[in-house]
N, C-alpha and C positions, 0 to 999 in steps of 0.2 A: 289676318293682318301680316303674318310672317311671309306668306306667299306674295302678298302685295309689295312688301318692302324688298324682297328678293328680286322680284320682277323689275322694280325700279332701279336697283343697283346694277343688274345685268344690262339694262338699257343704258345706264350711265357709262359702264365699261365699254360698250359697243361704240358709243358716241366718242369717247376718248380715243379709242383705236382709230376711228375715222379722222379725228383731229390730228393725231400723231402721224398718220399716213400723209395728210396734207402738208404738215410741217416738214416731214422728211423729204417730200417731193420738192418743196421750196428749197430746202438746203441742198438737195442733190442737183438741182438744175440752175440755181442762181449763184453765180460767182464760182471762183476756184479757190478752195481752202488752201491748197499748196501755195498759190501765188500770194494769198493774204498772209501766210505764215512766213515765207522766206523772201518775198519780193521777186523782182525780175532779173536780178544779177546772178542768181545761182545757176549752175550748169544744168542742162537738160537731164543728164544722167542722174544727178543728185535729186532733181525734182521728181523723176520717175521712181527712184528708190524710196523717196518719202511717200509718194502716192501708194506704193506697194505696202509700206509699213503701216500706213493709216487705213489700209483696206479699201481705198478708193477705186481699185481696179476689180473688186469683187462684183459679182452679179447684183442687180438692183435689190432683189428681195433678201439676199444675204446681208447686204448693207442695212436694209430696213430692220432685219431681225437683230442685228448688233445695235442698231439705234434704239430699239425698244428695250433691250437689256440695259443699256446705259441710262435710258430715260427713267426706268423704274428706280434706278439708284440715284436719280437726280443729276446725272451727268449729261449735259447737252453740248459739251465741247467748250473750247476756249474762245472768249470774245476777242476778236482781232484788234479792236481799238483799245479796250481796257486791259488787255493782256492778263486776264484772269478768268476763272470759270464763269460761264454765262449765268449759271444758276446763282452764283454768289452775287453777281451784279443785279439780278432780278430781286433777290432778297434784300439788297441794300436800298433799292428804289421803291420796293413795295410799300413800306410804311407810309410814305408820303401820299401815294395814290389811295391806299385803303382808308387812311384817315379822312381824305377829301371825300371819298364816296360815303363813308360812314356818317360824317357830319351832314352831308347833303341829304342822305336818307332820313336822318332824324328830323331835319327841317321840313322835308316833304311830308312826313307822317304827322308832325305837330300842326302843320297848316292845312293839309288837304282834308283830314278827317272832320274837323269842325266846320270848315268852309263848305265842303261837299255836302255834309249833313244839313247845314243851314239852307243851302240852295235847294235841297230836296224837300225840306219841310215847308219853306216859304218861297216857292218858285217865282211868284209874281211880285215879290218885294223889290224895291229899288236897289237895295244892297245886293240881292241875288243877281239881278240883271247886270249890275256893275261888275260883280265877281266873274260872271260868265263871259262878259265882254272882255275883261282883262285876260281871262284864260285863253281866249282866241288870239289875242295879241301875243301872249307868251308862247303859244305853240308856233306862231307864224315867224317869230324872230329867231334866226340861227343863234346857237349858243355862243359862237365866237363874237358875233356882233353885240350880244348882250354884255359879254365880258369887256369889250372895248368901250362900250357906253358907260359901264360902271367905273372903269379906270379913269375915263375922261371926267366924269362927274365927281367922284369921291376922292380921287388922287390928284388929278391935274388942277381942277378948279377949286375944290373945297379943302384939299390937303388934309383930309381926315384919316384916310386909310392908306396903307402901303399898296403899291401897284404890282410888285413882283416878288418872287422868292418865298421861302417858307418862314423866314425870320429865325428867331432863336429857338433851338430845339434842345430837348433833354434826353439823354440816353437812359433807357429803362430795360428791365429784364436782362441785366448783366451786359448791357451794351448791344443787345441784339435788335433793339428797336429805338429809333429816334423819333420822339413825339413832340409836336408843337402844342398839344393840348394843355401842357403844364406850365406854360409861360404866357405872360400877357402879350409879348411881342408875337409869339407864335399864333395866338388866337386872333390878333389883329390881322395878320397876314392871311388867315384862313377865311375871313368873312367874305371878301369879294369873290374868290374862287367858288366858295360854297353856294353863294347866291346865283352865280352864273351857271354852275353845273345843275342846280336844282330847278332853274327857270324853265327848262325844257320838259321836265317830268312832272313838276307840280301842277300845271294846268291839266295834264292828262289824268292825273289821279283825282283832281277835284271833279272833273267831268265824269269820270268813271264812277266815283262814289255817288255822285248826284243821280246819275242814270240808274244805277243798280238799286239805290234806296227808293227812288220814285217807283220803280217796278215792284219792289217788295211791298211798298205801301198800298198797292192796288190788289194784293192777294187777299183771299177770303179769310185767312186766319187773323190778319191784321184788322180787317173789318169786324170780325167776331170779337177781337180784343177790345176794340172801341165800344162795341155793343154791350160787353160785360161791364163796362164802366171803369176799366183800368185807366190810370193816369196817362196823360199824353207822353210825359217824359219816359215812363217805363216802357210804353209801346215803341217809342222812337229809338231809345238807346239800348234797350234790352232785346226786345223781340225783333224789330226791323233791322237794326244795325248789325246784329249778330249774323243774320243771313246775307247781309250786304258784303260781309268780309270775305266770303268764300271766293268769288271771282276776283276780288281785290288782291287777295293773297297770291293767287295764281299769276295774275298779271304783274304783281309786284316782284315776284321772283325773276321773271323774264326781264323786266325793266331794270332791275338791279345789275344784271349782266350787261345790258345795253349801256347803262350809265358808266360802267368801267371803260367802255369803248369811247364814250363822249369825253372822258378825261384827256384824251389825246389833244383835242382842240383847246380845252380849258387850260391844261398845263402848258401848252405852247404859248398862249397869249400871256399868261401870268408867270412864265418862266418857272413853273413849279417843277422841282426836280424829282419827278416821280416816274412811273413806268411809261406813261403816255409820252412824255417829253423824250425819254430814253428811246422809245420805239421809233420816233421820227429821226432821231440821230442815227439809229441803227440802219434805217432805210437809206439815208443819205450816204452812209459809209459802206453799204452792202455787207453789214456784219450779220451774216446768215445765222450763226450760232445764237446770237442774241435775239434775232427775230423769231427763231424757232422756240427758244426758251420762253419768250414773251407769249407766243401763241399757246404753248402748252400750259403755262401758268394761268392765263386768262381762261383757257378752256376748262381747267380743273375748277376754278372759281365758279364759272358759269354753270357747269354741269353739277357741281356740288350743291350750289344754292338751289337750283331747280329740282334736284333730287330731294333735298330737305323739304322744299315747298310742297312737292307732290306727296311726300309722306305726311306732312302736317295736314294737307288738304284731305288725305284719306282718313286721318284721325278725326277730323271735324265732320266730314260727310261720309258715313258708312256706305252709301250707294256707290261712291267712286271706287273704293277698294273691292267691293263685291263685283262690280263690272270689270275691274282691272285684272281679276284673277281668272276670268273666263277665257 
């Protein structure tokens, strides 16, 4: 098991090096840091002196090495728009995005497991066909269109839920984290963005759980369990469902990273002040330091989650860690 975990960690480090190289290449070729820092009114000689001081005249790989050294310390440069370290801006915006993704993930888990399992157990029932039909609709509609429809229905017409912003937040952990989970207003503002963000992933998980469980139900050991006279509920929820979770866990780790990317659209529609909304602002302003910091932060989350998922998968299924060490 130790060799399996070591192998996965090495793979994660290699992936992060690739992401860091892509991020540095973007920063190196997009925009001019000196122009963003001092504007166009400064003399050419002063601009050249600043470029020399910042190391912008060094060879490409020398600059990349310096970039890696700074990145390890969490230093991605100064945001040209916010006028403060890019890493600090990311950490200020991260709670909003992470809470949105966390709440959406909980909603997906709560709904997809019972619905997917029911559709597998009773595939020909009217309710199962209705659920599968709705899942096709959910996959087909873009997340931003779902968000607009929710705002139109619940905010504009019914005036039940707020249409934008995070609402009232409370500082926790000594002011390091602003959460909307602890206020009624914050929870109200969270409902529509969570439904919109989960709408694209929920149908996929329902269909995945259904397909995997129907396949498991056809295996010999399940038929043998029925022949032994075990109760249907024990066979469904203990024997069959346990083996259904293996591919679901793997896909879930990948989809969690993808969901962070989908927050860009969701946060834009709902004016949710998180990393996704900040990313679009950074693109519009060519704030390369902020773009690179966002890329690295999301990369760490994505790689970290998938590494943990791989390790959990190896713990659940010994065949994976045995084949992974060869």
